[in-house]
C-alpha positions in Angstrom: 4.5 -1.5 -2.2 2.3 -4.5 -3.0 3.7 -4.5 -6.6 7.2 -4.5 -5.2 6.6 -7.5 -3.0 4.8 -9.2 -5.9 7.8 -8.7 -8.1 10.2 -9.8 -5.5 8.1 -12.8 -4.7 8.0 -13.7 -8.3 11.8 -13.5 -8.6 12.3 -15.5 -5.4 9.9 -18.1 -6.7 12.0 -18.6 -9.8 15.2 -19.0 -7.8 13.5 -21.2 -5.2 12.7 -23.7 -8.0 16.2 -25.1 -7.2 16.7 -27.2 -4.0 17.7 -24.4 -1.6 16.9 -23.3 2.0 17.0 -19.5 2.7 16.3 -17.8 6.0 16.6 -14.1 7.0 15.7 -12.6 10.4 16.7 -10.8 13.5 17.6 -12.1 17.0 16.5 -10.3 20.2 16.8 -10.9 23.9 13.8 -10.9 26.4 14.0 -7.1 26.6 13.7 -6.8 22.9 17.3 -5.7 22.4 19.2 -7.0 19.4 21.7 -9.7 20.1 24.8 -9.3 17.9 27.3 -12.0 17.1 24.8 -14.9 17.8 25.5 -18.2 16.0 22.9 -19.2 13.4 23.3 -22.6 11.8 21.3 -25.3 10.0 20.9 -28.1 12.5 23.0 -31.1 11.5 25.3 -29.2 9.2 28.4 -26.9 9.4 26.6 -24.2 7.4 26.3 -21.2 9.7 26.6 -17.4 10.1 26.7 -14.9 12.9 24.3 -12.0 13.4 25.5 -8.5 12.7 25.6 -5.5 15.1 21.8 -5.1 14.7 21.2 -8.8 15.4 20.1 -9.5 11.8 21.3 -12.5 9.7 20.8 -14.2 6.4 21.7 -17.8 5.7 21.2 -20.1 2.7 22.3 -23.5 1.5 21.7 -25.4 -1.7 20.3 -28.4 0.4 17.0 -28.6 2.2 17.1 -28.1 6.0 14.2 -28.3 8.4 15.6 -26.8 11.6 17.4 -23.6 12.3 19.6 -23.5 15.4 20.4 -20.2 17.2 22.8 -20.1 20.1 24.7 -17.5 22.1 26.7 -17.5 25.3 24.4 -17.1 28.4 21.2 -17.9 26.4 19.3 -21.0 25.9 19.9 -22.6 22.5 16.7 -22.2 20.4 15.7 -24.4 17.5 13.2 -23.1 14.9 11.2 -25.4 12.6 11.4 -24.3 9.0 8.1 -25.0 7.3 9.2 -23.4 4.0 12.4 -23.5 2.0 12.3 -19.7 1.9 11.6 -17.8 5.1 12.2 -14.1 5.5 11.9 -11.6 8.4 12.0 -14.3 11.0 12.0 -12.9 14.6 13.8 -14.9 17.2 13.8 -14.2 20.9 16.4 -15.8 23.1 15.9 -16.6 26.8 18.7 -16.3 29.3 19.9 -19.5 30.9 18.5 -19.6 34.4 21.4 -21.6 35.8 24.0 -19.3 34.3 22.6 -15.9 35.0 25.4 -15.1 37.4 28.1 -15.9 34.8 26.6 -14.6 31.6 29.2 -13.2 29.2 27.6 -10.4 27.2 29.4 -9.8 23.9 29.1 -6.0 23.8 31.2 -3.2 25.0 34.9 -3.4 25.8 36.3 -6.8 26.8 39.2 -7.3 29.2 42.7 -7.6 27.9 43.9 -9.5 31.0 42.7 -12.9 32.1 40.9 -13.3 28.7 41.2 -16.8 27.4 40.5 -15.6 23.8 43.6 -13.4 24.0 45.7 -16.2 25.4 44.8 -18.3 22.4 45.5 -15.3 20.1 49.1 -15.1 21.5 49.6 -18.8 20.8 48.5 -18.1 17.2 51.2 -15.4 16.9 53.8 -17.8 18.3 53.0 -20.5 15.8 52.1 -18.6 12.7 55.5 -19.0 11.1 55.4 -22.8 11.4 52.0 -23.0 9.7 51.2 -23.4 6.0 53.6 -22.9 3.1 56.4 -21.4 5.2 57.3 -24.8 6.6 58.7 -25.9 3.2 61.7 -24.8 1.2 59.7 -24.9 -2.1 56.0 -25.2 -2.9 53.6 -25.4 -5.9 49.9 -25.6 -6.3 47.0 -25.1 -8.7 44.9 -22.0 -8.4 41.4 -21.3 -9.8 39.9 -17.8 -9.4 36.4 -16.6 -10.3 35.4 -13.0 -10.1 31.9 -11.8 -10.6 30.2 -8.4 -10.6 26.5 -8.2 -9.9 23.9 -5.4 -9.9 22.1 -5.8 -6.5 18.8 -4.9 -4.9 16.8 -5.8 -7.9 13.2 -4.6 -7.6 10.3 -3.7 -9.8 11.4 -0.1 -10.2 14.6 -1.2 -11.7 13.1 -3.9 -13.9 10.6 -1.4 -15.3 13.1 1.5 -15.6 13.9 3.1 -19.0 17.5 2.2 -18.5 16.7 -1.5 -19.2 14.0 -1.0 -21.8 14.7 -3.4 -24.6 17.1 -5.4 -22.3 14.5 -7.0 -20.0 15.8 -10.5 -20.8 18.8 -9.9 -18.4 16.5 -10.3 -15.4 16.1 -13.9 -16.1 19.4 -14.4 -14.2 18.3 -12.8 -10.9 19.6 -14.7 -7.8 19.9 -14.0 -4.0 23.1 -13.3 -2.1 23.9 -15.9 0.6 25.6 -13.2 2.7 23.1 -10.3 2.6 19.9 -11.9 1.4 19.5 -9.3 -1.3 18.5 -10.0 -4.9 21.2 -9.5 -7.5 21.7 -9.7 -11.2 25.1 -11.2 -12.5 26.6 -8.8 -15.1 30.2 -10.0 -15.5 32.2 -13.0 -14.7 36.0 -13.6 -15.1 37.7 -17.0 -14.6 41.4 -17.7 -14.4 43.3 -20.9 -13.9 47.0 -20.9 -13.1 50.0 -22.7 -11.6 51.9 -21.1 -8.7 55.5 -21.9 -7.8 57.4 -20.5 -4.9 60.8 -20.8 -3.2 61.1 -19.7 0.5 64.8 -20.0 0.4 65.4 -17.3 -2.3 62.1 -15.6 -1.6 60.8 -15.9 -5.1 57.3 -16.6 -6.5 55.9 -17.1 -10.0 52.4 -17.5 -11.3 51.8 -19.0 -14.7 48.4 -18.2 -16.3 47.0 -21.2 -18.1 43.6 -19.9 -19.0 41.4 -16.8 -18.7 37.8 -16.4 -19.7 35.4 -13.5 -19.1 31.8 -12.9 -20.1 31.2 -10.5 -23.0 34.6 -8.7 -22.8 37.0 -11.2 -24.2 40.7 -10.0 -24.2 39.7 -6.8 -22.5 42.9 -6.5 -20.5 41.8 -3.2 -18.8 38.9 -5.0 -17.1 41.1 -7.9 -16.2 43.7 -5.6 -14.7 41.1 -3.7 -12.8 39.8 -6.9 -11.3 43.4 -8.1 -10.4 44.2 -4.7 -8.7 40.8 -4.6 -6.9 41.2 -8.0 -5.4 44.9 -8.4 -4.6 46.2 -11.3 -2.6 46.4 -11.1 1.1 47.4 -13.2 4.2 45.2 -13.0 7.3 48.2 -13.7 9.4 49.7 -10.3 8.3 49.2 -7.4 10.7 47.5 -5.3 8.1 45.3 -6.4 5.1 45.2 -4.0 2.1 41.9 -3.7 0.4 40.9 -0.8 -1.9 44.2 1.0 -1.1 43.3 0.9 2.6 45.1 -1.0 5.3 42.7 -2.8 7.6 43.9 -4.2 10.9 43.8 -8.0 10.7 41.9 -9.7 13.6 45.0 -11.9 13.9 47.3 -8.9 14.0 49.8 -8.4 16.9 48.2 -5.0 17.4 44.7 -6.6 17.4 44.5 -6.5 21.2 44.5 -2.7 21.0 41.9 -2.7 18.1 39.5 -5.5 18.8 37.5 -7.1 21.6 37.9 -10.9 21.7 35.5 -13.4 23.3 36.0 -17.2 23.5 32.6 -18.4 22.3 32.7 -22.1 21.7 34.7 -25.2 21.1 34.1 -28.3 19.0 35.6 -31.0 16.8 36.1 -29.9 13.1 37.5 -32.5 10.8 38.6 -34.6 13.8 40.5 -31.6 15.2 39.6 -29.9 18.5 39.0 -26.2 17.7 38.1 -23.0 19.5 35.7 -20.4 18.2 36.6 -16.8 19.0 34.3 -13.8 18.2 35.9 -10.4 17.7 34.6 -6.9 17.0 36.2 -3.4 17.0 36.8 -1.4 20.1 36.1 1.9 18.3 34.0 3.0 15.4 35.1 4.7 12.1 38.3 2.8 11.9 39.4 0.3 9.3 38.4 -2.9 11.1 36.4 -6.1 10.9 33.9 -8.0 13.0 33.3 -11.7 12.8 34.7 -15.0 14.2 37.3 -17.6 13.6 38.0 -21.3 14.5 41.5 -22.2 15.5 42.9 -25.7 16.0 44.2 -26.8 19.4 47.9 -27.8 19.7 48.9 -26.2 16.3 46.9 -23.0 16.8 46.4 -22.7 13.1 43.3 -21.2 11.6 40.7 -23.6 10.4 38.2 -21.0 9.3 37.7 -17.3 9.5 34.9 -14.9 8.7 35.5 -11.2 8.4 33.0 -8.4 7.8 34.1 -4.8 7.6 32.5 -2.5 10.2 29.8 -0.4 8.6 31.4 2.7 10.2 34.8 2.0 8.6 36.2 5.0 6.8 36.0 3.7 3.3 34.1 5.2 0.3 31.9 3.6 -2.2 32.0 0.3 -0.4 29.0 -0.6 1.8 29.9 -4.2 2.7 33.1 -6.3 2.8 32.7 -9.9 3.7 35.5 -12.5 3.7 35.5 -16.3 4.3 38.6 -18.4 4.3 38.7 -22.2 4.8 41.9 -24.1 5.6 42.4 -27.8 5.0 44.4 -30.2 7.2 47.1 -31.6 5.1 48.5 -33.7 7.9 48.6 -33.5 11.7 50.6 -30.2 11.7 50.0 -28.4 8.4 47.0 -26.2 7.6 46.8 -24.9 4.1 44.3 -22.5 2.6 41.7 -24.3 0.5 39.1 -21.7 -0.3 38.9 -17.9 -0.2 35.7 -16.0 -0.7 35.7 -12.2 -0.9 32.5 -10.1 -1.4 32.2 -6.3 -1.5 29.1 -4.2 -2.1 29.9 -1.0 -4.0 27.4 1.7 -3.5 27.1 5.5 -3.4 26.0 5.4 0.3 25.7 2.9 3.1 22.0 3.0 3.6 20.4 -0.5 3.9 18.2 -0.1 0.9 20.6 1.6 -1.4 21.3 -0.1 -4.7 24.8 -1.1 -5.7 27.1 -3.6 -7.3 28.5 -6.8 -5.7 32.0 -7.7 -6.5 32.7 -11.3 -5.6 36.0 -13.3 -5.8 36.2 -17.0 -5.1 39.7 -18.5 -5.1 40.3 -22.2 -4.7 43.7 -24.0 -4.2 44.5 -27.6 -4.8 47.2 -30.1 -5.8 49.9 -28.9 -3.3 53.4 -30.2 -3.9 56.5 -29.4 -1.8 60.3 -29.3 -1.9 60.6 -29.6 -5.6 63.5 -27.2 -6.3 63.6 -25.3 -9.5 66.4 -23.3 -11.1 66.4 -19.7 -9.8 66.3 -18.6 -13.5 62.8 -20.1 -13.7 61.4 -17.4 -11.4 63.0 -14.7 -13.6 61.3 -15.8 -16.8 58.9 -13.4 -18.3 56.1 -13.6 -21.0 56.9 -11.2 -23.8 54.0 -11.8 -26.2 50.3 -11.9 -25.9 49.1 -15.5 -26.1 45.6 -15.4 -27.5 45.1 -19.1 -26.9 45.2 -18.5 -23.1 42.1 -16.2 -23.4 40.3 -18.6 -25.7 40.5 -22.0 -24.0 37.8 -24.4 -24.9 35.1 -26.0 -22.7 37.1 -29.1 -22.1 39.9 -27.0 -20.5 37.6 -25.4 -18.1 35.8 -28.6 -17.2 39.2 -29.9 -16.2 40.6 -26.9 -14.4 37.5 -25.5 -12.6 37.7 -26.6 -9.0 34.0 -25.9 -8.5 31.4 -26.0 -11.2 29.6 -22.8 -12.2 26.1 -22.3 -10.9 23.1 -22.2 -13.3 23.1 -18.4 -13.0 26.8 -18.1 -13.6 26.6 -20.1 -16.7 23.7 -17.9 -17.8 25.9 -14.8 -17.6 28.0 -15.9 -20.6 24.9 -16.4 -22.7 23.3 -13.2 -21.4 26.3 -11.0 -22.1 26.7 -12.4 -25.6 23.1 -11.4 -26.3 23.5 -8.0 -24.5 26.5 -7.1 -26.7 24.2 -7.2 -29.7 21.7 -4.7 -28.2 22.2 -1.2 -29.5 21.3 0.5 -26.2 23.9 -1.6 -24.4 26.5 -0.7 -27.0 25.8 3.0 -26.5 26.1 2.7 -22.7 29.3 0.7 -23.0 30.8 3.2 -25.4 30.0 6.1 -23.0 31.6 4.3 -20.1 34.7 3.6 -22.3 35.0 7.3 -23.2 34.8 8.4 -19.6 37.3 5.8 -18.5 39.9 6.3 -21.3 39.2 9.9 -22.4 39.1 8.8 -26.0 36.3 8.4 -28.5 36.9 5.2 -30.5 36.5 5.0 -34.3 37.0 1.3 -34.8 36.5 1.3 -38.6 39.3 3.8 -38.9 41.5 2.3 -36.2 41.7 5.8 -34.7 40.8 7.3 -31.3 39.9 11.0 -30.8 41.1 12.7 -27.6 41.9 13.1 -24.9 38.6 14.9 -24.6 39.4 16.3 -21.2 42.2 18.5 -22.9 39.8 20.1 -25.3 39.4 23.3 -23.4 42.0 25.5 -21.7 42.9 29.1 -20.8 46.0 31.2 -20.1 46.9 34.8 -20.3 48.7 34.5 -23.6 46.4 32.3 -25.6 43.2 33.3 -24.0 40.6 30.6 -24.6 42.4 27.6 -26.1 40.7 24.8 -28.0 42.5 21.5 -28.7 41.8 18.5 -31.0 43.9 15.3 -31.0 44.0 11.7 -31.8 46.0 8.5 -32.0 46.2 5.3 -34.0 44.7 2.3 -32.2 44.4 -1.2 -33.7 44.4 -2.9 -30.3 45.8 -2.8 -26.8 49.0 -4.6 -27.8 50.0 -2.4 -30.8 53.7 -2.5 -31.6 53.6 1.1 -32.9 51.5 4.2 -32.3 51.2 7.6 -33.8 49.5 10.5 -32.1 49.1 14.2 -32.6 47.1 17.3 -31.8 46.4 20.8 -33.0 45.3 23.7 -30.9 44.2 27.3 -31.4 44.4 30.3 -29.1 41.8 33.0 -29.5 43.9 35.8 -28.0 47.2 35.2 -29.7 45.4 33.9 -32.9 48.0 31.2 -33.4 47.8 27.5 -34.2 49.9 25.0 -32.3 50.6 21.4 -33.1 52.4 18.3 -32.1 53.0 14.9 -33.5 54.9 11.9 -32.2 55.4 8.2 -32.9 56.9 5.2 -31.2 57.7 1.7 -32.3 58.5 -1.4 -30.2 61.4 -3.2 -32.0 62.1 -6.0 -29.6 59.6 -7.4 -27.0 62.2 -9.1 -24.8 64.4 -6.1 -24.1 61.5 -3.7 -24.8 63.6 -1.8 -27.3 61.6 1.3 -28.4 62.5 4.1 -30.8 60.4 7.3 -30.6 60.4 10.8 -31.9 58.3 13.8 -32.5 57.9 17.6 -32.8 55.8 20.1 -30.9 55.2 23.8 -31.3 53.3 25.1 -28.3 52.9 27.6 -25.5 54.0 26.2 -22.1 54.8 27.1 -18.5 58.3 25.6 -18.3 58.7 26.8 -14.6 56.2 24.2 -13.3 58.5 21.2 -13.0 62.2 20.6 -12.2 62.3 17.4 -14.2 61.2 17.7 -17.8 58.8 15.1 -19.3 60.2 12.6 -21.7 56.9 12.8 -23.7 57.4 15.2 -26.5 53.6 16.0 -26.4 53.6 16.4 -22.6 52.3 19.7 -21.3 51.9 20.8 -17.7 48.6 21.6 -16.1 50.0 25.0 -15.2 50.1 25.9 -18.9 46.3 26.1 -19.1 44.9 26.7 -15.6 41.6 28.6 -16.0 41.8 30.5 -12.7 44.7 31.1 -10.4 46.1 33.2 -7.6 47.9 35.6 -10.0 48.6 36.4 -13.6 50.0 33.5 -15.4 51.9 35.4 -18.1 55.4 34.0 -17.7 54.9 31.6 -20.6 57.2 30.4 -23.3 56.9 29.6 -27.0 58.6 26.2 -27.4 59.5 24.4 -30.6 60.8 20.9 -29.5 62.0 18.0 -31.6 63.2 14.8 -30.1 64.5 11.4 -31.2 65.1 8.7 -28.5 65.8 5.0 -28.0 65.1 3.2 -24.8 65.3 -0.4 -23.5 64.4 -2.4 -20.4 67.4 -4.8 -20.0 66.2 -5.8 -16.5 62.7 -5.9 -15.1 61.5 -2.3 -14.2 65.0 -0.9 -15.0 64.7 1.5 -18.0 67.6 3.1 -19.9 67.0 5.9 -22.3 69.2 7.9 -24.8 67.7 10.9 -26.4 68.7 13.8 -28.6 66.5 17.0 -28.6 66.6 20.4 -30.3 64.5 23.2 -28.9 64.0 26.9 -29.4 62.6 28.9 -26.6 61.2 32.4 -26.7 59.0 34.4 -24.5 55.3 34.2 -25.4 54.3 37.4 -23.5 55.2 41.1 -23.7 55.4 41.1 -19.9 58.0 38.3 -19.7 61.5 38.0 -21.1 64.0 35.2 -21.6 66.7 37.6 -22.8 70.4 37.0 -22.1 73.6 38.8 -22.8 75.9 37.3 -25.5 79.0 39.2 -24.6 81.1 40.0 -21.5 80.5 43.7 -21.8 76.7 43.2 -21.5 75.9 45.3 -24.6 74.3 42.7 -26.9 71.3 40.6 -26.0 69.4 37.8 -27.6 65.7 36.8 -27.0 65.7 33.3 -28.5 67.4 30.2 -27.1 68.4 27.6 -29.7 69.8 24.5 -28.0 70.6 20.9 -28.8 70.8 18.5 -25.9 71.8 14.9 -25.4 70.3 13.1 -22.4 71.0 9.7 -20.8 68.6 8.6 -18.2 68.1 5.7 -15.9 64.8 4.8 -14.3 64.1 2.1 -11.7 60.6 1.1 -10.5 61.0 -1.7 -7.9 57.8 -3.8 -7.4 56.1 -2.1 -10.3 53.6 -4.4 -12.1 52.9 -3.8 -15.7 50.4 -5.3 -18.1 50.2 -5.5 -21.9 52.7 -6.5 -24.5 52.7 -3.5 -26.9 54.6 -0.3 -27.3 52.4 1.2 -24.6 51.7 -0.7 -21.4 49.6 0.0 -18.3 50.7 0.2 -14.7 48.6 -2.1 -12.5 49.7 -0.8 -9.1 50.8 2.5 -7.6 52.5 1.4 -4.4 56.1 1.3 -5.8 59.1 3.5 -5.6 60.3 5.6 -8.5 64.0 6.4 -8.9 65.3 8.6 -11.8 68.7 9.8 -12.7 69.7 11.8 -15.8 72.7 13.6 -17.3 71.9 16.2 -20.0 74.7 17.6 -22.1 74.2 20.8 -24.2 76.6 21.0 -27.2 77.2 24.3 -28.8 78.8 22.7 -31.9 75.6 20.8 -32.9 73.0 22.6 -35.0 74.5 26.0 -34.2 73.4 25.8 -30.6 73.9 28.6 -28.1 75.4 27.0 -25.0 77.7 24.3 -23.7 76.6 22.8 -20.3 76.1 19.6 -18.3 73.1 19.1 -16.1 72.8 16.3 -13.6 69.4 15.4 -12.0 68.1 12.9 -9.5 64.7 12.2 -8.0 63.3 9.5 -5.7 59.7 9.1 -4.8 58.6 6.5 -2.2 55.1 5.6 -0.9 55.1 4.2 2.6 52.3 2.2 4.0 52.1 3.0 7.8 49.7 0.3 8.7 46.6 1.7 10.4 48.1 5.2 10.4 47.6 5.7 6.7 50.0 6.3 3.9 53.1 8.6 3.6 54.5 9.9 0.3 58.0 11.4 0.1 60.0 12.8 -2.8 63.6 13.9 -2.9 65.0 15.8 -5.9 68.4 17.2 -6.5 70.3 18.7 -9.5 73.1 20.9 -10.6 74.0 22.6 -13.9 77.6 23.1 -14.8 78.3 25.9 -17.3 76.7 29.3 -18.2 73.0 29.1 -19.2 70.2 31.7 -19.6 66.9 31.7 -17.7 65.2 29.3 -20.2 67.7 26.5 -19.3 68.0 27.1 -15.6 66.1 25.1 -12.9 63.1 27.0 -11.7 61.7 26.0 -8.4 58.1 24.9 -9.4 55.5 27.2 -8.1 51.8 26.8 -8.2 49.5 29.7 -9.1 46.4 27.5 -9.5 43.8 26.7 -6.9 44.5 23.0 -7.4 46.6 20.9 -5.0 49.5 19.6 -7.1 52.0 17.3 -5.5 55.7 18.2 -5.9 55.0 21.9 -6.4 55.1 24.8 -3.9 51.6 26.1 -3.3 52.7 29.5 -2.0 55.3 30.3 -4.6 54.7 32.1 -7.9 56.3 31.0 -11.1 60.0 32.1 -11.4 60.0 33.3 -7.8 63.1 31.2 -7.1 65.6 30.4 -9.9 68.6 28.0 -9.4 71.4 26.2 -11.1 71.8 23.8 -8.2 69.0 22.6 -5.9 67.7 20.0 -3.5 64.0 19.6 -2.6 62.0 17.5 -0.2 58.2 16.9 -0.3 56.4 15.0 2.4 52.6 14.3 2.5 50.8 12.0 4.9 47.2 10.9 4.6 45.9 9.5 7.9 42.9 7.8 6.2 40.6 8.9 9.0 42.8 7.8 11.9 42.7 11.3 13.5 39.2 12.5 12.9 37.7 9.1 13.9 38.8 10.0 17.5 37.0 13.3 17.6 33.4 12.6 18.7 31.6 15.4 16.7 33.6 14.8 13.6 34.0 11.0 13.3 30.5 10.5 11.7 31.6 12.5 8.7 34.5 10.1 7.8 36.9 13.0 7.1 40.6 12.3 6.5 43.4 14.5 7.8 46.3 15.2 5.5 49.6 16.8 6.6 52.2 18.1 4.2 55.6 19.8 4.3 57.8 21.0 1.5 61.3 22.5 1.4 64.0 23.6 -1.1 67.5 24.9 -0.8 69.5 26.1 -3.8 71.9 28.5 -5.3 72.7 30.3 -8.6 76.2 31.1 -9.7 77.5 34.6 -10.4 78.3 33.6 -14.0 74.6 32.9 -14.7 73.6 36.1 -13.0 76.0 38.0 -15.2 74.4 36.8 -18.5 70.8 37.5 -17.3 69.2 40.3 -19.4 65.6 39.2 -18.7 64.8 41.9 -16.2 63.9 39.2 -13.7 66.0 39.5 -10.5 67.3 36.0 -9.7 66.4 34.9 -6.2 67.6 31.6 -4.9 66.8 30.0 -1.4 70.5 29.9 -0.5 70.6 31.8 2.8 68.3 29.2 4.4 65.9 26.6 3.0 62.6 27.8 1.9 59.7 25.7 3.4 56.0 25.4 3.4 53.6 23.3 5.4 49.9 22.4 5.0 47.0 20.9 6.7 44.3 19.3 4.6 40.9 17.8 5.0 40.0 15.1 2.6 36.9 13.0 1.8 34.5 16.0 2.0 31.3 14.6 0.4 33.6 11.7 -0.5 35.2 13.5 -3.5 36.6 16.8 -2.4 39.8 17.8 -0.6 40.9 21.2 0.7 44.4 22.1 1.7 45.4 25.1 3.9 48.9 26.1 2.9 51.3 28.2 5.0 54.5 29.8 3.9 57.2 29.2 6.5 59.8 31.9 5.7 61.0 34.4 3.1 58.0 36.6 4.1 59.7 40.0 4.9 57.3 42.6 3.5 60.2 44.8 2.4 62.2 42.1 0.6 59.3 40.0 -0.6 56.3 42.3 -0.9 54.3 39.9 -3.0 54.9 36.8 -0.9 51.8 34.7 -0.4 51.8 33.8 3.3 48.6 31.7 3.1 46.7 30.0 0.4 43.9 27.5 -0.1 44.0 24.8 -2.7 41.8 21.8 -3.4 41.3 18.8 -5.6 38.6 16.2 -6.3 38.6 12.6 -7.2 37.1 9.2 -6.6 39.0 7.4 -3.9 38.1 4.4 -1.7 
């Protein structure tokens, strides 16, 4: 322990060489009970914090201060002389005010909703929020500077001396102390972005033009930049819900805040010559997505001047121990308050224990040079960038000296130098490559411009192939490649057959995103696992290689598929595609048949389907955000709708095909953010096939014989249990994000999440298609009444597991459906906030 304190003292001494004052401690009352939400400031300054639920605090400033002032309603204000610039573990005991003992307001427990002056002020904030800020103007523009930093925190001697950092000890020269938590941290990554933002409130349009981007050690790594952008999306504290890490937190300024928070009017004072009120707030219940903190609001305009938000430690969110937010607003004139500075800090950790080590993620955003009512042509907001501009990511020092709205600290400047040195270290290169493999699934061979993978598809198993081994790869010159070729080969040890696939795509025009693609694949596949076929010639369903399942997965098909396609994006997020494909289908198992009759007398059968098909599809993804400029782009967000429509025409006269038919399909998937009640997903699919087709070309209701929870499938159906040529399905799944379990006393401490689901399908199959069926499979369609299932799931088990209990709603008659699975358990795992 002495060595630990010696190491920490040494590190603190280095940092304290700068002119700084740092104090940490805990505030108690006379009965030795912690005092939460007490005000702690440096006397003579506006630098201050409030104590947390345990009464602890940490405060720092780059200037030297001699006196610390602690105050709280009903207690005497106490001033502490600071003999040192760095003071830790200070214990402060507040005395109750003798003259005010009968009217002391204790900020704990539930506060009244009626006759509460803080809530009266809150209502005035709601009434005035639309007349505050940018919404007062028709058009606006401003300059924006954003700095994002990731730091390894809780630096101690055990970490410094660990084998992990052997040979990289020089990185610890950059250790600093967090002004929020008081913990030591080591900066590891910094990203800076300077941009111009334009907006028009009349036509509800906004455009941000990136002028420069710079990051330490990972120049031009768009994946990291996109991850940062998605992690720290923009928000407005005036909104009812604030979305962080895919979770909707109730804003303390929310109209539903009265039901969620306790509010206390704590203080009033002049700030920038404006009379302001200070309101403290904290959650009414634990284990909900809420904050605690305080805000200052101006009199007369009732606009926010400053707000501090700290996520409740009991909030049902994974991998994040702390969330801390500060926002400052400037007074542009007597009636307009505009955001000036936004600071967001999160502490990522495996658990929420005080001493656990983690990673700080910090974003600082500054706004300046506001201009108003300068109208631009509406076409300006529709303009897009089609090519990667390397100059933006390689701006010189003079650009950053001009566009940084606050200068980098000594430690932040050191990150750039440190990361450049770190990249040259062999051990760091190995760690970085390992992380890259786990993130992308590919092993990179830079000298060959090739990637091997995906490594997670190397091993598989099914009843036909037995153990299946797969090897694949792709060309990769850079993230914005205009063309890409990929392929694979696989071998099944039971059927003793090789499979293969190869495909290529080429971006011909960046503006319209005109792409031609084509390929060929010979493989074994479960074609009854999805109603809508993948447009990827190498795409293969999970059901084709599930290692274990609820029954024998022997209804597999040998497929030989060749495709040629052209697609374009004439409008943003609107994709059109024209494709031609030729496939042969044949049963891959002795226990399964795709046979069909070729004559009206039902005397001649055929086992192989040979079919050419032309498909025209339209896809629309409103509010989708993409990144990249090459033939393959990455999706930045997942909270957008997906609409898909396709017409497929089978033509018997082309390539000696077997059938003439027309198939029409439609699907619509929509995520719904239900505020504090979680997120709802809904999917509607419908389709119809006109003409006679055999089993291999019909629409099979997708069953699920694996033990994995797979959205858009029916967990209690076997493959080929229902076969249709016209269908309509509905899938509903709602994740309450802990809203339900947080209200059950003996369960709320586990931070479990309730998930409810329902699935239904109605369909039919024509008599003509029944007549040509020679497969031996009796066609059954849910035409008498819709088939449905429902499920109840428990998520966030040990933070990574989910279990679903699935119930079959009908079609359970033991005589008609002797093999019907009335109940089943499926599960999944993943890392989610």
